C-alpha positions as CSV (number, residue, x, y, z in Angstrom):
1,X,69.7,0.8,31.7
2,X,69.2,1.5,35.4
3,X,69.5,-1.8,37.1
4,X,67.6,-2.8,40.3
5,X,69.4,-1.0,43.0
6,X,70.7,-2.3,46.3
7,X,69.6,-1.2,49.8
8,X,69.2,2.6,50.1
9,X,67.9,4.6,53.0
10,X,64.9,6.6,52.0
11,X,64.8,10.3,52.6
12,X,61.7,12.5,52.7
13,X,61.2,14.7,49.7
14,X,58.7,17.0,48.1
15,X,57.8,17.4,44.4
16,X,56.9,21.1,44.0
17,X,54.9,23.0,41.4
18,X,53.8,19.8,39.7
19,X,50.7,19.2,37.5
20,X,49.1,16.0,38.7
21,X,47.6,13.6,36.1
22,X,45.2,12.0,38.5
23,X,44.4,8.9,36.5
24,X,40.6,9.3,37.0
25,X,38.3,8.4,34.2
26,X,37.8,12.0,33.2
27,X,41.5,12.7,32.8
28,X,41.5,15.4,35.5
29,X,44.8,17.4,36.0
30,X,45.5,19.4,39.1
31,X,47.9,22.3,38.6
32,X,50.7,23.8,40.7
33,X,50.6,21.0,43.3
34,X,53.0,19.7,45.9
35,X,53.4,16.1,46.9
36,X,55.2,15.3,50.1
37,X,56.7,11.9,50.5
38,X,57.7,10.7,54.0
39,X,60.8,8.7,54.9
40,X,58.6,5.5,55.1
41,X,57.8,5.9,51.4
42,X,54.2,7.1,51.7
43,X,52.5,10.1,50.4
44,X,51.8,12.3,53.4
45,X,50.4,15.4,51.8
46,X,49.0,16.5,48.4
47,X,48.0,20.1,48.2
48,X,48.4,23.4,46.2
49,X,52.0,24.4,46.4
50,X,51.1,27.8,48.0
51,X,49.5,25.9,50.9
52,X,52.2,23.2,51.4
53,X,54.0,23.0,54.8
54,X,57.4,21.5,54.1
55,X,59.3,20.4,57.2
56,X,63.0,20.8,57.4
57,X,65.1,18.0,56.1
58,X,62.9,17.4,53.0
59,X,64.7,17.2,49.7
60,X,62.9,19.6,47.4
61,X,62.4,18.6,43.7
62,X,61.2,21.3,41.4
63,X,58.6,19.8,39.1
64,X,57.6,23.0,37.3
65,X,56.3,22.1,33.8
66,X,56.2,18.4,34.6
67,X,53.3,16.0,35.2
68,X,53.3,13.6,38.1
69,X,51.1,10.6,37.7
70,X,50.4,7.3,39.5
71,X,52.9,4.6,38.5
72,X,51.7,2.1,35.9
73,X,50.4,-1.3,36.9
74,X,50.9,-4.2,34.6
75,X,48.6,-7.1,35.6
76,X,50.0,-9.7,33.2
77,X,53.8,-10.2,32.8
78,X,56.1,-13.1,32.2
79,X,59.7,-12.6,33.3
80,X,61.4,-15.6,31.6
81,X,61.7,-13.8,28.2
82,X,62.3,-10.3,26.9
83,X,59.8,-10.0,24.1
84,X,61.8,-11.2,21.2
85,X,60.1,-13.9,19.0
86,X,59.3,-17.1,20.8
87,X,59.2,-20.4,18.8
88,X,55.9,-22.2,18.9
89,X,53.9,-24.9,17.3
90,X,56.8,-27.5,17.3
91,X,56.6,-31.1,18.5
92,X,59.6,-31.3,20.8
93,X,60.4,-34.8,21.9
94,X,59.9,-35.9,25.6
95,X,63.6,-36.5,25.9
96,X,64.4,-32.9,24.8
97,X,61.7,-31.5,27.1
98,X,63.0,-33.5,30.1
99,X,66.5,-32.2,29.4
100,X,65.4,-28.6,29.2
101,X,63.3,-28.9,32.4
102,X,66.2,-30.5,34.3
103,X,68.6,-27.7,33.2
104,X,66.1,-25.0,34.1
105,X,65.6,-26.4,37.6
106,X,69.2,-27.1,38.3
107,X,71.2,-24.8,40.6
108,X,72.9,-23.2,37.6
109,X,69.5,-22.8,35.9
110,X,68.0,-21.2,38.9
111,X,70.8,-18.7,39.0
112,X,70.3,-17.9,35.3
113,X,66.6,-17.4,35.8
114,X,67.2,-15.2,38.8
115,X,69.5,-13.0,36.8
116,X,67.1,-12.9,33.8
117,X,64.1,-11.9,35.8
118,X,66.0,-9.2,37.6
119,X,67.0,-7.7,34.3
120,X,63.4,-7.9,33.0
121,X,61.9,-6.4,36.2
122,X,64.4,-3.6,35.8
123,X,63.1,-2.9,32.4
124,X,59.5,-2.8,33.7
125,X,60.5,-0.4,36.6
126,X,62.5,1.9,34.4
127,X,59.6,2.2,32.0
128,X,57.4,3.5,34.7
129,X,55.7,0.3,36.0
130,X,55.6,0.2,39.8
131,X,53.4,-2.8,40.3
132,X,53.4,-6.1,38.4
133,X,51.7,-9.5,38.5
134,X,53.5,-12.4,37.1
135,X,51.2,-15.0,35.5
136,X,53.3,-18.0,34.6
137,X,56.9,-18.6,35.9
138,X,59.3,-21.4,35.4
139,X,59.6,-21.8,39.2
140,X,59.5,-19.4,42.1
141,X,62.0,-16.9,40.9
142,X,59.4,-14.2,41.1
143,X,58.7,-15.0,44.7
144,X,62.4,-14.8,45.5
145,X,62.8,-11.4,43.9
146,X,59.5,-10.1,45.4
147,X,60.8,-11.0,48.9
148,X,64.1,-9.2,48.3
149,X,62.3,-6.1,47.2
150,X,59.9,-6.2,50.1
151,X,62.9,-6.6,52.5
152,X,64.4,-3.5,50.8
153,X,67.5,-5.4,49.7
154,X,66.8,-4.0,46.2
155,X,64.6,-1.3,44.8
156,X,61.9,-2.6,42.5
157,X,58.2,-2.7,41.8
158,X,55.5,-4.3,44.0
159,X,55.2,-7.9,42.8
160,X,52.3,-10.3,42.8
161,X,54.1,-13.6,41.9
162,X,52.1,-16.6,40.7
163,X,54.8,-19.1,40.2
164,X,54.0,-21.9,37.7
165,X,50.4,-21.7,36.3
166,X,48.0,-24.7,36.7
167,X,47.1,-26.6,33.6
168,X,46.0,-30.1,32.3
169,X,48.8,-32.4,31.2
170,X,50.1,-31.2,27.8
171,X,47.9,-28.1,28.1
172,X,48.8,-24.4,27.8
173,X,52.1,-23.8,29.5
174,X,52.8,-27.4,30.3
175,X,55.5,-28.4,31.2
176,X,57.7,-25.3,31.0
177,X,55.7,-22.8,33.1
178,X,53.0,-25.0,34.6
179,X,52.1,-27.7,37.2
180,X,49.7,-30.2,35.7
181,X,46.5,-31.6,37.3
182,X,43.9,-34.1,36.2
183,X,41.2,-33.8,38.8
184,X,39.7,-31.2,41.2
185,X,41.5,-32.9,44.1
186,X,44.8,-32.6,42.3
187,X,44.1,-29.1,41.3
188,X,43.5,-28.2,44.9
189,X,46.8,-29.9,45.9
190,X,48.7,-28.1,43.2
191,X,47.3,-24.8,44.4
192,X,48.4,-25.5,47.9
193,X,51.8,-26.4,46.5
194,X,52.2,-23.0,45.0
195,X,50.9,-21.3,48.1
196,X,53.3,-23.2,50.2
197,X,56.1,-21.8,48.0
198,X,54.9,-18.3,48.9
199,X,53.0,-17.2,45.8
200,X,50.5,-14.3,46.2
201,X,48.7,-14.9,42.9
202,X,47.4,-18.0,41.1
203,X,46.8,-18.6,37.4
204,X,44.9,-21.4,35.6
205,X,44.7,-22.3,32.0
206,X,41.0,-22.6,31.1
207,X,41.8,-23.0,27.4
208,X,44.6,-23.6,25.0
209,X,46.9,-20.8,24.0
210,X,48.5,-19.4,20.9
211,X,52.3,-19.5,21.3
212,X,52.6,-23.1,22.4
213,X,49.8,-24.6,20.4
214,X,50.7,-27.8,18.4
215,X,47.7,-27.8,16.1
216,X,45.3,-25.3,14.5
217,X,42.3,-24.8,16.7
218,X,44.0,-25.4,20.0
219,X,43.9,-21.8,21.1
220,X,40.6,-21.2,22.8
221,X,39.8,-24.9,23.1
222,X,38.6,-25.8,26.6
223,X,41.2,-27.5,28.8
224,X,40.8,-27.3,32.6
225,X,37.2,-28.2,33.7
226,X,35.0,-25.9,35.6
227,X,35.2,-28.2,38.7
228,X,39.0,-28.2,38.5
229,X,39.1,-24.4,38.4
230,X,36.5,-24.1,41.1
231,X,38.7,-26.2,43.4
232,X,41.7,-23.9,42.7
233,X,39.6,-20.8,43.4
234,X,38.2,-22.3,46.7
235,X,41.7,-23.1,47.9
236,X,43.3,-19.8,46.8
237,X,40.4,-17.6,48.1
238,X,40.7,-19.3,51.5
239,X,44.1,-17.5,51.8
240,X,42.9,-14.3,50.2
241,X,44.7,-14.9,46.9
242,X,43.2,-13.9,43.6
243,X,43.0,-16.3,40.7
244,X,43.6,-15.3,37.0
245,X,42.4,-17.5,34.1
246,X,44.0,-17.7,30.7
247,X,40.8,-18.0,28.5
248,X,40.4,-17.3,24.8
249,X,36.9,-18.5,23.9
250,X,33.4,-17.8,25.2
251,X,33.2,-21.4,26.5
252,X,36.5,-21.1,28.4
253,X,35.7,-17.6,29.7
254,X,32.2,-18.7,30.9
255,X,33.5,-21.8,32.7
256,X,36.3,-19.8,34.4
257,X,33.9,-17.2,35.6
258,X,31.5,-19.7,36.9
259,X,34.4,-21.4,38.7
260,X,35.0,-18.1,40.5
261,X,38.2,-16.7,38.9
262,X,38.9,-13.0,39.7
263,X,40.4,-11.9,36.4
264,X,40.1,-13.2,32.8
265,X,43.3,-12.9,30.8
266,X,42.9,-12.3,27.0
267,X,39.2,-12.9,26.8
268,X,36.7,-13.3,24.0
269,X,33.5,-12.0,22.6
270,X,30.8,-11.9,25.3
271,X,27.1,-12.9,25.6
272,X,24.7,-11.5,28.2
273,X,25.6,-14.3,30.6
274,X,29.3,-13.6,30.5
275,X,28.8,-9.9,30.9
276,X,26.6,-10.6,34.0
277,X,29.2,-12.9,35.5
278,X,31.9,-10.3,35.1
279,X,29.7,-7.7,36.9
280,X,28.3,-10.0,39.6
281,X,30.4,-13.1,40.3
282,X,29.4,-14.6,43.7
283,X,32.2,-17.2,43.6
284,X,34.9,-14.7,43.0
285,X,36.8,-13.4,46.0
286,X,35.3,-9.9,45.9
287,X,32.0,-10.4,44.1
288,X,33.2,-9.3,40.6
289,X,35.7,-10.3,38.0
290,X,38.0,-8.1,35.9
291,X,39.3,-8.4,32.4
292,X,42.9,-8.0,31.0
293,X,42.5,-8.0,27.2
294,X,46.3,-8.2,26.6
295,X,46.0,-6.6,23.1
296,X,49.8,-6.3,23.0
297,X,50.1,-10.0,22.8
298,X,47.5,-10.5,20.1
299,X,47.5,-7.7,17.6
300,X,51.1,-8.0,16.4
301,X,50.4,-11.6,15.5
302,X,47.7,-10.7,13.1
303,X,48.8,-7.2,12.0
304,X,52.4,-7.9,11.0
305,X,53.8,-10.0,8.2
306,X,54.4,-13.6,9.4
307,X,58.0,-13.7,8.1
308,X,58.8,-10.6,10.2
309,X,57.3,-12.1,13.3
310,X,59.3,-15.3,13.0
311,X,56.3,-17.5,14.1
312,X,55.0,-20.8,12.7
313,X,52.0,-21.3,10.5
314,X,50.3,-22.9,13.6
315,X,50.8,-19.8,15.7
316,X,49.6,-17.5,13.0
317,X,46.5,-19.6,12.3
318,X,45.6,-19.8,16.0
319,X,46.1,-16.1,16.4
320,X,43.6,-15.4,13.6
321,X,41.1,-17.6,15.4
322,X,41.2,-15.7,18.8
323,X,42.5,-12.2,18.5
324,X,39.4,-10.6,17.0
325,X,37.5,-12.0,20.0
326,X,40.0,-10.5,22.4
327,X,39.5,-7.1,20.8
328,X,35.7,-7.5,20.8
329,X,35.8,-8.5,24.4
330,X,37.7,-5.4,25.4
331,X,35.2,-3.2,23.5
332,X,32.3,-5.0,25.1
333,X,33.9,-4.7,28.6
334,X,34.2,-0.9,28.2
335,X,30.6,-0.6,26.9
336,X,29.1,-2.7,29.7
337,X,31.0,-1.3,32.7
338,X,33.2,-4.3,33.3
339,X,36.4,-3.6,35.2
340,X,38.8,-3.7,32.3
341,X,42.5,-3.5,33.4
342,X,45.8,-3.5,31.7
343,X,48.2,-6.4,31.2
344,X,50.5,-6.8,28.3
345,X,51.6,-10.4,28.5
346,X,55.3,-9.2,28.5
347,X,57.9,-11.7,27.3
348,X,55.7,-13.1,24.6
349,X,56.5,-12.6,20.9
350,X,56.9,-8.9,20.2
351,X,55.8,-7.8,23.7
352,X,58.9,-6.2,25.2
353,X,59.0,-5.7,29.0
354,X,59.2,-1.9,28.5
355,X,56.1,-1.5,26.3
356,X,53.2,-1.2,28.8
357,X,52.2,2.1,27.3
358,X,51.3,0.4,24.0
359,X,48.4,-1.5,25.6
360,X,46.8,1.8,26.4
361,X,47.4,3.0,22.8
362,X,45.7,-0.2,21.5
363,X,42.8,0.1,23.8
364,X,42.2,3.6,22.3
365,X,42.7,2.6,18.7
366,X,41.0,-0.7,18.6
367,X,38.6,-1.0,21.6
368,X,37.1,2.5,21.8
369,X,38.6,3.7,25.0
370,X,39.4,7.4,25.5
371,X,43.0,8.1,26.5
372,X,41.8,9.0,29.9
373,X,39.9,5.7,30.3
374,X,42.9,3.7,29.2
375,X,45.2,5.5,31.6
376,X,42.6,5.0,34.3
377,X,42.6,1.3,33.5
378,X,46.4,1.1,34.0
379,X,46.3,2.8,37.4
380,X,43.1,3.0,39.4
381,X,41.2,0.1,37.8
382,X,44.2,-2.2,37.9
383,X,44.7,-1.3,41.6
384,X,41.1,-2.3,42.3
385,X,41.3,-5.5,40.2
386,X,44.5,-6.6,42.1
387,X,43.2,-5.6,45.5
388,X,45.6,-2.7,46.0
389,X,43.3,0.3,45.9
390,X,44.2,1.1,49.5
391,X,47.9,1.4,48.8
392,X,48.5,2.4,45.2
393,X,47.0,3.5,41.9
394,X,46.4,7.2,42.7
395,X,48.2,10.2,44.0
396,X,46.6,10.5,47.5
397,X,47.8,11.0,51.0
398,X,48.2,7.8,52.9
399,X,49.1,5.7,49.8
400,X,52.5,4.4,48.8
401,X,54.5,6.9,46.7
402,X,54.3,4.9,43.4
403,X,54.8,7.8,41.0
404,X,56.1,8.7,37.6
405,X,57.2,12.1,36.4
406,X,56.4,12.9,32.8
407,X,57.1,15.6,30.3
408,X,53.5,15.8,29.1
409,X,50.0,15.0,30.3
410,X,49.6,11.3,29.4
411,X,45.9,11.8,28.5
412,X,47.0,14.1,25.7
413,X,49.9,12.0,24.6
414,X,50.0,8.4,25.7
415,X,53.5,8.0,24.2
416,X,55.0,10.2,26.9
417,X,54.5,7.2,29.2
418,X,57.3,5.5,27.2
419,X,59.9,7.9,28.6
420,X,59.3,8.7,32.2
421,X,61.8,11.2,33.5
422,X,61.7,9.9,37.1
423,X,60.2,6.7,38.6
424,X,59.4,6.4,42.3
425,X,58.6,3.0,43.7
426,X,57.2,3.0,47.3
427,X,59.1,6.2,47.9
428,X,62.4,5.2,46.4
429,X,63.4,7.3,43.3
430,X,64.9,5.8,40.2
431,X,66.8,8.7,38.8
432,X,67.3,9.1,35.0
433,X,65.4,5.8,34.2
434,X,66.7,4.2,31.0
435,X,65.7,1.1,29.0
436,X,67.4,-0.7,26.2
437,X,65.0,-0.8,23.3
438,X,64.7,-3.4,20.5
439,X,64.6,-0.9,17.7
440,X,63.6,-3.4,15.0
441,X,60.6,-4.6,17.1
442,X,59.6,-1.0,18.0
443,X,59.7,0.0,14.4
444,X,57.4,-2.8,13.3
445,X,55.0,-2.2,16.2
446,X,54.8,1.5,15.2
447,X,53.6,0.6,11.7
448,X,50.1,-0.3,13.0
């Protein structure tokens, strides 16, 4: 697999005779186009090839018969795991938990996590993902890698890094990937703690989750209060940072939206009040809230045999309680004009880092999206939801050159997104991108 590469000088180049899969909701394709990318990594010209003016010194890349598209954006990733089955539902003793946490936060543990996330980010990049948002890290390893990429020490995707999420004591993610809080004041302090460590995203746990539930019914049960989440949003929004909320029940989704979160992760069935809050949310940073259904994280847990998943009875039962609501919420989001984006919850059980394209496939098969709408969600909608519409998400002059070169039009065959022939992240090409696949997992996922 192509690893994250060290510092390289950019050179200007042009992709000639390309078909551009624009990523708009109609699935528009522009034929025989040229895309000029400057030495600073930005798109400086997009025009018919016959009209292109190509200055001397530009490396020419013949894209005849190829489709150039915006790089994928994955708005919900975890980098501490690779997508092989995670254990869940156990009652680990405090002594064991304390020992694990001490090891993870030791100098050796920090080095281990830095190496692991670099490998997982490499898998995302090589699979065509040029922007990611981490939503639950063990520490601030995502921040460290983001800063190296931004400083051009390595080539990688654009990263919004959340650091540890915020949860109640013993709640979703606690203690492994969370900071706990018990009051609005403490929630505000924990938010500032993350911000002081350099995060540019925040996540809260509005409800219990599936993978770490210790009893049936925990997934979707309300956890953080509306006041606690509102304190988080107020603090984060003061610094222009968006807040995501893990929420898997109507009660949790509604409380999180009223608190002012900017995106709901996973989601649930919606009533009219919830739909209205998504569309017009005065407490959110930009007046609306988006939805990331993360069908990749839910559907395998109810569609595949439990013995093949390697999950506990508790995880299976909790999945059955919430996944149908996630699918229904995605469908209702599409039907009601909600800004539905794409996040896969990478690293969770049966959610490999390289499988972003599957979320689009599930949106089509289970939530009624057209392929064009699903691809639009993974590019232009996600860019809007994450506040990056001015720099990425489409193939336009003035934006960063976040591009993928494909063998086919993704709107006609979403699976072509699984094998990009070239990935370009902020003007830096990743030649011959390769990813190590988990063939046993891929085979099972292909069955449904």
